[in-house]
C-alpha positions as CSV (number, residue, x, y, z in Angstrom):
1,M,95.0,60.9,116.0
2,E,98.4,62.8,116.8
3,D,98.2,66.5,116.7
4,K,100.2,67.9,114.1
5,L,102.9,70.5,114.4
6,V,102.2,73.8,113.4
7,T,104.7,76.7,112.6
8,L,103.9,79.6,115.7
9,A,106.8,81.7,114.7
10,I,110.5,82.0,113.1
11,H,113.3,83.9,115.5
12,T,116.4,84.1,116.2
13,Y,117.7,81.1,118.3
14,E,117.5,83.4,121.3
15,K,114.2,84.8,121.4
16,A,113.0,81.2,120.3
17,Q,114.5,79.8,123.7
18,I,112.8,82.7,125.5
19,L,109.5,81.9,123.6
20,K,110.0,78.1,124.5
21,T,110.2,78.5,127.7
22,I,107.3,80.8,128.2
23,L,105.0,78.2,126.4
24,E,106.4,75.3,128.4
25,T,106.1,76.8,131.7
26,E,102.3,76.9,130.7
27,G,102.0,73.5,129.7
28,I,102.5,73.6,126.0
29,E,105.2,71.3,123.9
30,V,107.4,73.4,122.1
31,Y,109.8,71.7,119.5
32,I,112.6,74.3,118.0
33,M,113.7,73.4,114.1
34,N,116.1,74.9,112.3
35,V,114.9,76.9,109.2
36,N,117.8,75.0,107.4
37,Q,117.6,71.5,106.9
38,I,120.5,71.0,105.0
39,Q,123.2,72.3,107.2
40,P,121.1,72.1,110.4
41,V,123.3,74.4,112.5
42,I,121.5,76.8,114.8
43,S,121.7,80.5,113.6
44,A,119.7,83.5,112.6
45,G,116.7,81.9,112.6
46,V,114.4,78.9,113.5
47,R,110.6,77.4,113.5
48,V,108.9,77.6,117.3
49,R,106.8,74.7,116.3
50,I,103.5,73.4,118.8
51,K,101.0,71.0,118.7
52,E,97.8,72.9,116.5
53,S,95.4,72.2,119.4
54,D,97.9,74.1,121.5
55,L,97.5,77.5,119.0
56,P,95.0,79.3,120.6
57,H,96.4,78.8,123.7
58,A,99.9,79.8,122.6
59,L,98.6,82.8,121.2
60,R,96.8,84.0,124.4
61,I,99.8,83.6,126.4
62,I,101.7,85.8,123.7
63,E,99.2,88.3,123.7
64,D,99.7,88.4,127.3
65,H,103.4,88.3,128.0
66,K,105.8,91.6,127.0
67,W,108.5,89.2,125.6
68,L,109.4,90.9,122.5
69,S,111.2,94.2,122.3
70,E,109.1,97.2,121.8
71,E,110.2,97.1,117.7
72,D,108.7,93.7,117.7
73,E,105.6,94.5,119.2
74,A,104.9,97.7,116.8
75,E,105.6,95.7,114.1
76,T,103.1,92.8,115.6
77,E,100.7,95.3,116.0
78,T,100.4,97.1,112.5
79,S,101.1,93.8,110.9
80,K,97.2,93.3,111.7
81,T,96.3,95.7,108.8
82,K,97.9,94.6,105.5
83,K,99.0,98.2,103.6
84,V,100.9,98.2,100.3
85,L,102.8,101.4,99.5
86,I,103.4,102.3,95.8
87,P,105.8,105.7,95.5
88,I,104.8,107.5,92.2
89,D,106.7,110.1,90.3
90,F,103.6,110.4,87.6
91,S,105.4,108.8,84.7
92,D,104.0,105.6,82.9
93,Y,106.0,103.4,84.3
94,S,105.0,104.5,87.8
95,I,101.5,104.7,87.0
96,K,101.6,100.6,85.5
97,A,103.0,100.0,88.8
98,C,100.1,101.7,90.6
99,E,98.1,99.2,88.7
100,L,99.5,96.4,89.7
101,G,99.9,97.1,93.2
102,I,96.0,98.0,92.9
103,N,95.2,94.7,92.0
104,Y,97.6,93.1,94.3
105,A,96.2,94.9,97.7
106,H,92.9,93.5,96.3
107,K,94.0,90.0,96.1
108,V,95.1,90.2,99.8
109,G,93.0,92.3,101.2
110,A,95.4,95.3,101.8
111,E,95.3,99.2,101.6
112,V,97.1,101.2,99.3
113,M,98.7,104.4,100.1
114,L,100.1,106.3,96.9
115,M,103.2,108.4,98.1
116,H,105.4,111.3,96.2
117,A,108.1,112.5,97.0
118,Y,109.1,116.0,95.4
119,F,112.5,118.1,95.9
120,S,112.2,122.0,96.3
121,P,115.2,123.8,94.7
122,Y,116.3,126.0,97.0
123,F,119.5,127.6,97.5
124,P,120.5,129.5,100.7
125,S,122.1,132.6,100.3
126,A,125.1,131.4,101.7
127,I,126.2,130.1,98.7
128,P,128.4,131.9,96.2
129,M,126.8,133.5,93.1
130,G,130.0,132.5,91.2
131,D,129.3,128.8,92.1
132,T,128.3,126.3,89.1
133,L,124.7,124.6,90.4
134,A,123.5,121.6,88.9
135,Y,120.9,123.0,87.4
136,Q,119.3,126.3,87.0
137,V,116.4,127.6,89.4
138,N,113.5,129.3,88.0
139,E,113.3,132.5,90.3
140,E,109.7,132.8,90.0
141,E,109.3,128.9,91.2
142,S,108.9,129.1,94.6
143,V,108.0,125.9,97.0
144,Q,104.3,126.8,97.5
145,N,104.3,126.6,93.6
146,V,106.2,123.2,93.5
147,L,103.9,122.1,95.9
148,K,100.6,123.2,94.0
149,R,101.9,121.5,90.9
150,V,102.4,118.4,92.7
151,Q,98.8,118.2,94.0
152,V,97.4,118.8,90.7
153,D,99.5,115.6,89.3
154,M,98.4,113.9,92.3
155,Q,94.8,114.7,92.0
156,N,95.2,113.5,88.1
157,I,96.4,110.1,88.9
158,C,93.4,109.6,91.7
159,M,91.1,110.3,88.6
160,H,92.7,108.1,86.6
161,I,92.2,105.3,89.2
162,N,89.2,106.4,90.0
163,R,88.1,106.0,86.2
164,K,89.8,102.7,86.3
165,M,88.0,101.5,89.3
166,N,84.4,102.7,88.2
167,S,84.7,101.2,85.2
168,G,85.9,97.7,86.7
169,E,89.4,97.8,84.6
170,L,90.4,98.0,88.4
171,P,89.3,96.4,91.6
172,K,88.0,99.2,93.8
173,V,90.2,98.9,96.9
174,K,90.9,101.7,100.0
175,Y,93.4,103.6,99.1
176,D,95.1,107.3,99.9
177,Y,97.8,109.5,99.1
178,V,100.6,111.3,100.7
179,L,103.2,113.8,99.8
180,R,106.4,114.5,101.7
181,E,109.4,117.1,100.6
182,G,112.6,115.6,100.1
183,L,114.8,113.4,98.4
184,P,112.3,110.2,97.0
185,E,115.1,107.7,98.1
186,E,114.6,108.9,101.7
187,E,111.7,109.9,101.9
188,I,110.4,106.9,100.7
189,I,112.4,104.7,103.8
190,A,111.4,107.2,106.4
191,Y,108.0,106.8,105.5
192,S,107.7,103.2,105.0
193,K,109.3,102.9,109.2
194,D,105.8,104.9,110.1
195,Y,103.3,103.3,107.7
196,H,104.5,99.4,108.3
197,P,103.6,98.4,104.7
198,T,103.4,94.7,103.8
199,L,105.0,95.6,100.5
200,I,106.1,98.4,98.7
201,V,105.8,98.5,94.9
202,M,107.7,100.9,92.7
203,G,107.9,101.3,88.8
204,T,111.3,101.4,87.1
205,R,112.6,102.1,83.8
206,G,113.5,99.6,81.1
207,K,116.7,98.3,80.9
208,S,117.7,100.1,77.9
209,Q,117.5,103.5,79.9
210,K,119.0,102.6,83.4
211,D,122.4,101.1,82.7
212,M,123.8,104.5,84.0
213,D,121.9,105.0,87.2
214,L,123.0,102.0,89.1
215,I,124.2,103.9,91.9
216,G,121.9,106.7,92.0
217,S,118.7,104.8,91.5
218,V,115.6,105.5,94.0
219,T,114.5,102.0,93.4
220,G,118.1,100.6,93.8
221,E,118.7,102.9,97.1
222,V,115.6,101.7,98.8
223,I,115.9,97.7,97.9
224,E,119.0,98.1,99.3
225,V,118.7,100.0,102.5
226,N,114.4,99.3,103.1
227,R,113.9,96.0,105.3
228,V,110.5,96.2,103.7
229,P,110.4,94.0,100.7
230,V,110.2,95.7,97.3
231,L,108.2,94.7,94.1
232,A,110.1,96.9,90.8
233,I,108.4,97.0,88.1
234,P,110.1,97.5,84.5
235,E,108.0,99.9,81.9
236,N,107.9,97.4,79.6
237,V,106.3,94.4,81.8
238,P,103.3,93.3,79.4
239,F,100.7,92.7,82.5
240,N,99.2,94.8,85.8
241,D,98.4,92.2,87.3
242,L,100.6,89.8,89.4
243,G,97.6,87.3,88.6
244,E,99.1,87.0,84.9
245,A,102.7,85.7,86.3
246,K,102.6,81.9,85.6
247,N,106.3,81.2,86.8
248,I,108.4,82.6,89.1
249,A,112.3,82.3,89.8
250,F,113.6,82.4,93.3
251,A,117.5,82.9,93.8
252,T,119.1,80.9,96.3
253,S,122.3,79.8,97.4
254,F,120.3,77.8,100.3
255,N,122.1,79.4,103.2
256,Q,119.6,80.4,106.6
257,R,119.0,83.7,105.3
258,D,117.5,82.5,101.9
259,L,115.0,80.0,103.6
260,V,114.2,82.6,105.8
261,A,113.1,85.2,103.3
262,F,111.6,82.1,101.2
263,D,108.9,82.1,103.8
264,E,108.3,85.7,103.5
265,F,108.0,85.0,99.9
266,M,105.8,82.4,99.5
267,E,103.4,84.9,102.3
268,I,103.7,87.3,99.1
269,I,102.6,85.1,96.8
270,K,99.9,83.1,98.8
271,G,96.8,82.0,96.7
272,Y,98.3,82.9,93.4
273,D,98.8,79.8,91.2
274,V,102.7,79.9,90.0
275,H,105.2,77.7,89.2
276,I,108.6,78.3,91.2
277,H,111.6,78.0,89.7
278,L,114.9,77.7,92.2
279,F,117.9,79.1,90.6
280,N,121.3,79.3,91.9
281,I,123.5,82.4,92.6
282,S,126.6,80.5,93.2
283,T,128.4,78.9,90.3
284,S,130.2,76.4,93.2
285,K,129.7,72.7,92.3
286,N,130.3,71.9,95.5
287,E,126.8,73.6,96.5
288,W,125.0,72.1,94.1
289,N,126.0,68.1,94.1
290,E,122.9,66.1,93.6
291,I,123.3,65.3,97.1
292,R,122.7,68.6,98.1
293,L,120.0,69.1,95.6
294,S,118.2,66.0,97.1
295,G,118.3,67.6,100.3
296,V,116.8,70.7,98.7
297,R,113.8,69.0,97.1
298,E,113.3,67.2,100.4
299,Y,112.5,70.3,102.2
300,F,110.7,72.0,99.9
301,K,108.3,68.6,99.6
302,K,108.1,69.0,103.7
303,H,107.9,72.3,104.2
304,Y,105.6,73.3,101.2
305,P,103.6,70.3,100.0
306,D,101.3,71.6,97.7
307,A,103.7,74.0,96.2
308,N,104.7,73.7,92.3
309,I,108.8,74.4,92.5
310,S,111.4,72.7,90.5
311,H,115.1,73.9,90.5
312,T,117.6,74.9,87.4
313,V,121.3,75.0,87.9
314,L,122.6,78.0,85.5
315,D,125.0,78.0,83.3
316,D,128.8,78.8,84.3
317,G,130.6,82.1,83.0
318,D,129.0,85.3,83.9
319,L,125.5,85.4,86.1
320,L,123.4,88.2,84.7
321,I,123.9,86.7,81.3
322,A,123.3,83.1,82.9
323,V,120.1,85.3,84.6
324,E,119.0,86.5,81.0
325,K,119.2,83.0,79.3
326,F,117.2,81.1,82.4
327,V,114.4,83.9,82.1
328,R,113.8,83.2,78.0
329,D,114.5,79.4,78.4
330,K,111.9,79.1,81.1
331,H,109.7,82.2,80.1
332,I,110.0,83.7,84.2
333,D,107.5,86.4,84.7
334,V,109.3,87.6,87.9
335,I,112.7,86.9,89.5
336,A,112.2,87.5,93.6
337,L,115.7,87.0,95.8
338,S,116.9,88.0,98.8
339,T,119.7,90.5,99.9
340,Y,120.6,92.1,103.3
341,R,121.8,95.9,104.4
342,R,125.4,96.9,104.2
343,N,127.1,100.6,104.9
344,L,127.2,103.0,102.2
345,L,131.2,102.4,100.7
346,A,129.9,98.6,100.1
347,R,126.7,100.1,97.9
348,M,128.9,102.2,95.8
349,F,131.9,100.3,94.8
350,N,130.4,96.8,95.2
351,P,126.5,96.6,94.1
352,S,124.7,94.1,95.6
353,I,123.4,91.2,93.2
354,A,119.7,92.2,93.6
355,R,120.9,95.9,92.4
356,K,122.8,94.5,89.3
357,M,119.5,92.8,88.5
358,L,117.6,95.6,88.8
359,F,119.9,97.6,85.9
360,H,120.4,94.6,83.4
361,T,116.7,92.8,83.4
362,D,113.2,94.1,81.7
363,T,111.8,91.3,84.3
364,P,109.7,92.4,87.4
365,L,112.1,91.8,90.6
366,L,110.9,90.9,94.1
367,V,113.3,91.6,96.7
368,M,112.8,90.8,100.4
369,H,115.6,91.7,103.0
370,A,117.1,88.2,105.0
C-alpha cells in the first residue's frame, strides 16, 4: 500500500527549498506544492509534503538542524503550549469576551492570560499651565491609586470567573492575569510578542456605539498591527461559546495569502462542527467565473475532504451592505478574514476591510494575518 502524503510545513518558497535539501540528504523524498492550486505560481507560501511513514524521522531532523531564524525557533518553542490572551477593560462586553475565550481555551486545551492596560494621567511640570488638556486630572489621584483601583477591579473579575467555574457555568482552565501601564493598544501588541498566544480574544462595543471610533479603536489597531489571530466579540452577541456558532463565513479573493490564512483558520476552528461559507471580497466577474469556482471547489475538496464548505457570490455594489445581507440570509455567526500589516498613514486614510467590518457589524470577527 502506497504511503499517503502529509504536509510537514508551510513556508516561503526559499525556506521550503532549504528544508527540502536538508531532508533529501537524509534520504527522505520531499514534494514541494503550491498552496494556491488555482493559480500555480510559486510565491509566499508552499507546502512541504512527505510520506507519512517518514514523518517521525523528518521531525527529528528538523529538531537537530538550526536552519530557521531565531525568531522562527522561538515561535516553534512557544507554540508547544497553546495560549489565549484576553485583554479586558472590566466592561460588560469584555467580560462576555472573557467567558468566550475561556470556553475556547478549554476546547483546545489552552491556558488563559487576562490582561488589563491602564493609563495613568501623569503630566510633567514642563507643560505650561495655560495649555488646554484633553481631560482634567484629579489632583488626589496618583499612579499608586490608579494601580490599586485596577487591582481591585481585576480581583473582582477573577472572583466572577471562579464562581462560574465552581458552579459549572464555565469550564475550569488554568488562567492568570497581568497588569500593564500604558496605552492599551500598544501594551497588548507588545505583550503578545512576549507571551506568544495562539489567539487573542477581545470584546467590542455594539455597532451603533462605535461608528465614530473607526480610527481610534483599540481592537481595530490590534487587528491591523498584531500578527496573532484576533477574535473580536461585539457586546450584543447572543452566545459565549464558539461551539454555539454553526455558520462561519470566510472572506476571500482566493489569492496566495488567503489560502495560507485559511489553513490557520481551519486550525483555530478544528474540532468545531460548523458550516463554512466562503464569500468574495472582490466583485470582479473575472475572479468569480464558473471555471474559477470549479477550481476552488476542487482545491478545498482535496485539502479539506471532511469540511462542510460552500460558497456565495455577494451582490454587486457596496461591500458592507452586501455582507450585512449575506450575514442575515445565511444566519452567519462569525466572519473570518485575513488582513496584512500596513503603515500608519495607510491605516489612517484607507482603513482595511477587516477594520471596516469591525465597525459595521454586530457579528464576531476572526482576523488572521496573511
